[in-house]
C-alpha positions in Angstrom: 0.0 0.0 0.0 1.2 3.5 -0.8 0.4 6.6 1.2 0.3 9.9 -0.9 0.0 13.3 0.8 1.0 16.9 0.4 2.8 19.2 2.8 2.7 22.9 2.4 5.4 24.8 4.3 4.9 28.5 5.1 7.8 30.5 6.6 7.2 34.0 8.1 9.6 36.4 9.8 8.4 37.2 13.3 7.1 39.1 15.1 5.2 40.8 12.3 4.7 37.6 10.2 6.5 39.1 7.2 7.0 36.9 4.2 10.4 35.5 3.3 11.9 35.6 -0.2 13.6 33.1 -2.4 15.6 33.2 -5.6 16.3 30.9 -8.5 20.0 29.8 -8.5 19.8 27.4 -11.4 22.6 24.8 -11.2 25.2 26.8 -9.3 24.4 25.1 -5.9 23.1 21.8 -4.7 19.4 22.9 -5.0 17.9 25.3 -7.6 16.2 27.7 -5.2 17.5 29.6 -2.2 15.4 30.8 0.7 16.7 34.1 2.2 16.9 34.5 5.9 18.6 36.7 8.5 20.8 35.5 11.4 19.7 35.9 15.0 16.1 36.1 13.9 12.9 34.1 14.8 10.7 32.7 12.1 7.4 30.8 12.2 7.0 27.6 10.2 3.5 26.4 9.4 3.0 22.8 8.0 -0.3 22.0 6.3 -0.9 18.3 5.5 -3.5 17.1 3.0 -4.9 14.6 3.8 -4.3 15.2 7.5 -1.3 13.7 9.3 -0.2 14.0 12.9 3.1 15.8 13.3 4.8 14.5 16.5 8.2 16.2 16.3 10.2 18.7 14.2 13.9 19.1 14.0 15.4 22.1 12.2 19.1 22.4 11.7 19.6 19.7 14.4 17.5 21.5 17.0 14.3 19.9 18.2 11.3 22.2 18.3 7.8 21.4 19.6 5.0 21.6 16.9 1.7 23.1 18.0 -1.5 21.9 16.4 -3.5 24.7 14.9 -6.2 22.8 13.0 -7.2 19.2 12.4 -10.2 18.0 10.4 -11.2 15.5 7.7 -9.4 17.5 4.9 -6.2 18.9 6.5 -4.1 19.3 9.5 -2.0 22.4 10.4 0.9 22.6 12.8 3.2 25.5 13.7 6.8 25.5 14.9 9.6 28.1 15.3 12.8 28.4 13.3 15.4 30.4 15.2 18.6 31.3 13.3 20.6 32.3 16.4 24.0 30.6 16.3 24.0 30.3 12.5 26.7 32.2 10.6 25.9 34.6 7.8 26.9 33.2 4.4 29.7 34.7 2.4 29.2 35.7 -1.2 28.6 32.6 -3.4 27.9 30.2 -0.5 24.7 28.6 0.8 23.6 26.7 3.9 21.7 23.4 3.7 19.2 23.5 6.6 17.7 20.1 7.2 14.1 19.9 8.3 13.0 16.5 9.7 9.3 15.8 10.4 8.3 12.8 12.5 4.7 11.7 11.4 2.7 9.4 13.7 2.1 6.1 12.0 3.8 7.2 8.8 7.5 7.7 9.5 10.2 10.3 8.9 10.1 13.0 6.3 13.4 14.9 5.7 13.8 17.9 3.4 16.8 20.2 3.0 16.1 23.9 2.6 18.9 25.8 0.8 19.3 29.1 2.5 21.4 32.2 2.3 21.8 33.8 5.7 22.3 37.6 5.8 23.2 39.8 8.8 20.5 40.4 11.3 19.6 44.0 10.2 20.2 43.5 6.5 17.0 44.0 4.5 18.0 45.1 1.0 19.3 41.7 -0.2 17.3 39.4 2.1 14.0 40.9 0.7 15.0 40.8 -2.9 13.6 38.1 -5.1 10.2 36.4 -5.2 7.9 36.2 -2.2 7.8 32.7 -0.9 4.1 32.1 -0.2 4.7 28.4 0.5 6.9 25.5 -0.4 4.8 22.5 -1.5 6.0 19.0 -1.2 4.3 16.0 -2.8 5.1 13.0 -0.7 4.9 9.2 -0.9 5.5 6.4 1.6 5.5 2.8 0.7 4.1 0.4 3.3 7.4 -1.4 3.8 9.3 1.8 4.6 9.5 4.1 7.6 10.7 7.0 5.5 8.7 9.4 3.3 10.0 10.2 -0.2 9.6 13.7 -1.6 8.4 13.2 -5.1 8.4 16.8 -6.1 9.0 20.3 -4.6 7.5 23.6 -5.8 7.9 27.1 -4.6 4.9 29.4 -4.9 
């Protein structure tokens, strides 16, 4: 049996819930798209699952964060967690961070995705806000019955 579901990831800069931006990098780096963030900054991450899943734990860049359930019904489930970039170093010109995000889903298994990020100084707004607004990152996922890991079939930035 195969389990198919979608995860929509929304990242917002706190405390004002401002959108983050991304840019197309083509083949220069490991991934084609780069999310722009600032160091020493708090972000909210919202995970929407269709059909609904239960998010038990989230690990971002090796740090465990507690997901808070926002909504759960027959069509979808929504969980929120924080991403804090304190302790991360700003990127030099031409470099990127791979930020692993690991989701532990009850009865399903583990979903791991890397976000390619460019980290700017805390107060920098000119470059970190340049590019396309990242409304969400959509992951199409599939898990086969014999596996405890979820495969990401496709990723799209909207």
